[in-house]
Phi, psi and omega in degrees: 000125184279173184298321180298316179295322179295317178297320179297319179298315180292326178293324178294328178299335180274353178291141180297328177303317183288320176301317179298322178299321179297312182293320179291326176299317178296316181297323180287323183282332188301313185289342188300308180288327181295335175254006182234252187298322180291320176298317179297321178295324178297315178297317180296316180296331181278354178091018178294155181290158178298326179298316179296315180299321178301318178292325181297330180297343180281353181302328183280005182303324180304331179295330181283322189255017185295340178297341183291328180247006176303323178300333178295327179290328174286325188280316189255146183236130175287151185279027178206150174064003179091180187294298185288315182292329177298312178296320182296314184292322179296311181295322181293319178293320177294321177296316178304318182289312185290323177295320176296321180296325178302330183297338188262014175245155178247130183302330182278318185266337181216048183298320181295316179297318179298316180295323180292318177296320178296323178296319176298317180298319179295319178298314180292324178296318177298324178290323174300318179301318180301311184290322180291318178300317179295317180299315182298318180294330185270329188272333184278136174288159182308317182286349180263349188298317180298310181292320178298316177296321183296310182291329176296312179299317179300314180292323178300315183285330173295323177296324177296322177295317181295312184277353178256272183297315181295320180298321179292321176297317178297318181299326179290336183261317187241358179094160184291322183299308181294328178297313181291327175295318178298316180296323177299320179298329180292343176295346176298338176302316179294320179299315179299316180301316181294319183290328181270352180274175178231143178298138176307133183275078181202135173275104186285332187071063183302152178305142183271350180210164178295322179300314179295321181296326182274324189265320187299323177302322179288316180300314181299316184293316185285350173279349182287150173299135177059034182301317181294325177293322177297320177295320178297322177299317179300318182290317193262350186300317181252026183298309181296322179298316179291325181300309185290332182296334183294337185241014177311296188295322181299318179296311187291319186271306187279314186281315186262345173082022175287149181282166177299324178295317178302310183293319181298316184286320184275308185286313187278328181259301180299318179296319179297316180294323177294322178296318177298316179299321178296316180297316180295318178300316178300318180301319179295317180292325188285350177303324183243009182259147167296145179299319178301315181298316179298314180299318182291310182297311182291329177294320177295318178297321175303313183296312183295324181297334177299330182291344175300325179289330174297315177298318180298318180295330179281323180289322182096202185285098181220114188298318180297317180293321179297316180296314180298319180298310182296314183296314182295314181297317180289323177299312180294324175297323177294323175302311182294323181297316180298315179295321181294318177296321177298322177298312180301317180297320184291338183273355186273132171283131185298340178285337187226036187303312183300313183292311184292319180297316182295320179293317179295320178295320178295321179296322180293339181282351181304312179296318183296325188260349188248358188267352183306308181300317180295320178299313179298320180297315181298316180294316184296319188260336185236348177093172187290325182299312178298321181298312184290325175295323179296318179295326177295313180295324182294345179282341191274332174305320178297322179289325176295316177297319178303315180297323181293329183252022186301324180293323178292319179299315179295323179298313182287331176296322184284347178256130172262180186290004187240013183068243181263356181269164180249141176288149177245148176209000000 
């Protein structure tokens, strides 16, 4: 990356659009752990039964099925702040309220009520994600998408650290009630972001009926040249990365004998920070890179980084090697994630941004959520070497498809969500 591109990247960091992406990323990431792992820890710490904790894990289901109501976000407009900002401010205020309300329930005496409020919070949080994803795709200029996606991912993952590990540390010091009230207050970050942002300057031509809102996004996408190949790219681009993630903990804890503290500090903290660094690095490079080039280069690095775990399995229990493996793999994964989000944004039609982005993101999760059984089978029957080589090979179908649709990728990169007009902020 030359000096001019570096200066351009830093100048973009000062743009209000990019600042808003940072704040919205934090706002989107904060509720996830508070309705997920942190909530489960609260129930466990309070002495709830394993059966109860098992049911509580279902609170996060709205995040999986949010594509079902994404068309409503495209179809309906609140009578204030515009289409996207209206949805963002409503969901953020409701989240602030519901997270604070969770603080006043006890898992032992009113566990069902607490879980129901958490379920409402998860539903509203998923809806915030829909509106924020659509806003991000519409407000960022083509040259800003990589950096915008990068800072958004970084802030999102920092929010996971705050609402996960930091929240548990706080709960140990000041109690769960005060912790959740404090976390609710942090949702004000999202409110501020929405108030200082500006609605995308584009007449989208929102769907005129629910039928149109649900059907037209699909019809429009499948009319595109090489539509099925583009969908295949979405599914397979991070396939190898998702494949190897299924057996991270099993290798480190069971096979190599690292302690929970080792894994928690290196994988969950060091790995998270490396992933953020990777995403930010990708954003700086992508200011002057073709989207196809970024996807190809970062995709190859993702694939090669998987082989670090093969080396670790051969070396054995070695703290330095384990740290290097996790940091390198997560850093390369962050590179790919930033480019992949830029791809998803570029593929959205501005009339159906919320619906199409949510559907494409859900499609990309197929690999992430369905590979666990196959990963376990490979390790059980063929060993770790075969498994890691398989994850390396599994990364390349996506890259082959990417090369096949490179002209389409470049075409969509050159178009922003506004046709020939520019978004204002």
